[in-house]
Every structure is written in structure tokens, then in C-alpha cells.
N, C-alpha and C positions, 0 to 999 in steps of 0.2 A: 187208545188203539195200539195194536202191535205194529211192527215195522211194515209187514206185508200189507196190512189193512191201510196204513197211511199212504203207501205207494199207490194202491188202488184208488183211494180217495183223491189223491192229487191228479191221477190220470183222468178220473171222472170229472173233476173240477175243470181241468183244461179242455177236455173234449166236449163236455155237455153242460158245463156251468152247474153241475150238480155233484155232490159227493154224499157219503153215507148218511151224514146227519140230515141233510136236506131231504133225501129220499125217505128216511125213517120218520121225520116229523110229519110228512104228508100222509102216512099210513095210520089210520085210526080203526082199530078192530079189537074186540075182546081177546083174540088169540094172537095178537102181535104186541110185543113189549112197547109201551108208549114212550115216545121220545119227547122231552119237554124243551130242550134247547141244544144248540151245537155252536161251534165256532172254532176260531184259531187264535191262540194266545201264546206268546213267548215260544214260537216255533213248534207248538204242539196243537194238534187237533184235539178237540174234546167234544163229548156227547153226554148229555144229562138224560138219563132214562129212569123209568119207574123201577122200584125195588121189587124183585120177585123172591118170595120166601121159599125157595126150593132149588135143587140142582138141575143140571141138564138131563134130558131124557135118556141119553146114552148111559149115564151113571146109574139111573134107576133100573134100567134093563140089566146092566152088568151085575148089580148087587141084588137083583130079584126083589126089588122093593115092592111092598103091597100097593103103594100109590100107583105104580105101573101095572102090576099084575091084575089088580082088581078093576082097572078102568081102561083096558086095552082098546075096546071098540070106541068108547067115548073119546079117547085120546086120538085115535086115528081120524075120526070124523072132525074133531076140532082143529087138529093140525092142518088138515086139508082146508078147513074154513079159513084159517089164517093165511094160507097161500093164495086163496082166491082173489082178495082185493089187490094183491101185488100184480097179478096178471090183468086184473080189470083196470089198473092204472098204466097198462102197457109196459110193464117192467118184467124182467126175468131175474129170478133170485140167483140162480147158478150154483148155490151151495146149500141146498135143502138136505138136511140130515139130522138125526137125533141129537147130535152135539150142539146144533144150533136151535134147539127148542128147550127153553126152560119150563119147568113144571112146578106150579104153585103147590103148596101143601094140601090144597083141596082137590088136586088132580087136574087143574086147568093148564093146558100147554100154551106157551107164549113163544112165538117165532122171533128170533133175533138175528143179528149179523147181516147187514145189507151192504157190506164192503165190496162184494162182487156183483151186486145188482146192476144191470144195465138196461137202458131203454130198448125195447124190442125192435124199434125202427133202425137202430144202429148195430144190429147183430152181426152184419157182415164185416164191420170194422174189427170185430173181436174174433175173427176166424183164427185158428191155430192157437188160441189162448185156452190152455187146458187147466186154468186155475180152478180150484174146488177140491172136494174130497173124493179121491179116486174110487172108493168102494161104492159110491152112489152115482157115478157118472153114466149118463146115457151113451149108447154107442156112437151117436153123432158127435158128442162132446169128446169122447176118446179119440175119434178120428180127426178132430180139429175142424169139423164142419160148422157152419153158422148155426147158432142156437136159437130156439124159440121156446115158447112156454111148454111145449111137449117134452123138452129136456127136464124141466122141473117136475113134470108129471111122472116121468120115469123115476127120478130121485124120490118122489113121494111114494111110488110103488115099492121101491127097495126099502124105504123107511117103514112103510106100512107092514111089509113082510117081517122086518126086524121087531117091530112093536108086537105083532101078533104071536110070533114063535120064540122070541128072545134071542135070535141070532140072524145074521145076514144070509141071503140066499146062496152065496157061493163060498167055496173053501177059501180061507184067508191066505194071503201071501205076505211076505215080509217086505216086498218091494212095491214101489208105486206102479210100475208097469204091470207087475203080476196081479195087482188089485184091479186094474182096469181091464185086463185081457178077457176075463170071463163074461163081461158085459157085451162082448162082441160075438161070442160063438157058443155060449152054454145056456141052455134053457133051465130055469129054476124049477125045482119040484114044487107042487102046490103046497101052500102053508099047512093044509090039513094033513099032509104026510107027516108033519112033525107034531101036530096037535089035532087029533080027530074030532075035537069039539068045535072046530072052525067050520062054519056052514059053507056049502058049495058056492053060494052066491058071493061070499066074501073071497073065496079062492078066485072066482072069476074076475072080480074087480081088481084084485091085486095083480094077477097075471096079465090082464089086459093093460094095466098101467105100465107094466114092465115089458111090453112087446118090443122086440128089437127094431122093428120098422115103425117109425113114429106115426105113419099114416094109419097104423092098426091100433094105436093107443087111443084113449079118450083124447079128444081134441081140446077140451077145456076142463078146468076143475069143476065148474058147475055141472057139466055132463057126468063126471065121475061121481060127484057127491049125490046126484039124483038117483043113482042106481040102487 
């Protein structure tokens, strides 16, 4: 684990008697990297996970790899399927993005990195904590409001957009604040504006997942994936 992840793990361990390894071991799904063991030895946290024979999804998108390009819809559906059991166990991931999804050589995405994962019932305790990847943060996360699973659904929508068209929905900024600002007040263009082969129904799902008002988003991943 890196230093930031270790700090989060220690905070989780103190507050909830859980940390990243314990959370990951409990998650069993074909689209989540399997964790076999975890512990603390010689002042170091360690996690033993399955080997994935491929890079993260962001790399595949950046390099225009055929594994991404030829499997975009399947990847979108499967990465959503990987997020669902996290929510079903009453957890919030808080850092869902293509860099936290490894892709096997056969195109199967595997969600990783549970260092920022928190129990949904403790969400108020983490107000004003804007940890995570700024380019995927929901408006309520940018504002430092209490998070729930709909914040992850927003991040899924941004990630879905990037997988579909090969780039994120908003113009990039070099600063953390600049990356977060568009999520507050700029509406994204439909994905089909960048790729006319994308069906209107896919546009609808992606844009609803990214609604600024979380009450207007899908309320669960099960609801989104059933569309």
C-alpha cells in the first residue's frame, strides 16, 4: 500500500475495526479482484490479491488498445456489475474510476482499491473529506457533503462516458480544484456527440447517472443496469 492508502486503512481500522484488506476479502465477484489474505507485519500493511494479466482501464483508453475499443459496452456493464455488490454490502467505494479497474487480457474488468471505502451508515463522519480522484467526483463530494452510493453512481457515469468515447466529459484542468469545478455547473454533451454509433438509450443511461442532483440519478446500480 502507498502512504495515503495506509493512512486511510489505519483510520478505518480505528473507527470501524475494518480496513482495506478486510473489506476486500469480504467482496466476492467476477468483476472484483479477489483478495486472499491481508495483515500487518513489521510495521507494514500487506494484501495478497489475485494476479490480473492486464493493465488498468485508463491505460487501455489512453493507448487506444483494441481490448478496450472492441469491448466498450461489455466493459461498461461488467464494471457496473462489480460496483453493485459493494453497495449491496452497505459500503461506498468513493474512488470509482478507470485507473481503479484492471482489465484482463480477455477484456474482463476487475475493480480494485478499497482504501477509501467506507460504511454507508458512517457517511456523516466523513463530511468534508474530499479524498478521491477529482475528475470523477460527484457534486456533493466536491461540496464536502455526506456521501452515499449515488456518489459512486455519478463516478460510474463519468467512467462510462470515458469508456464509451475515449475521453472524460469535461475539459481538463491542471489543478485539483479546476478538475472538480465542472462537476458543479457544467452539463456534459451526450456521448453520441463524440461517437454517433452510440445509441440514444446509452446516452440516456450515462447522462442520468451524471445528474447534478443525486435525487435525479439512478438510486441504485441494480436500477441502472436494468435499463
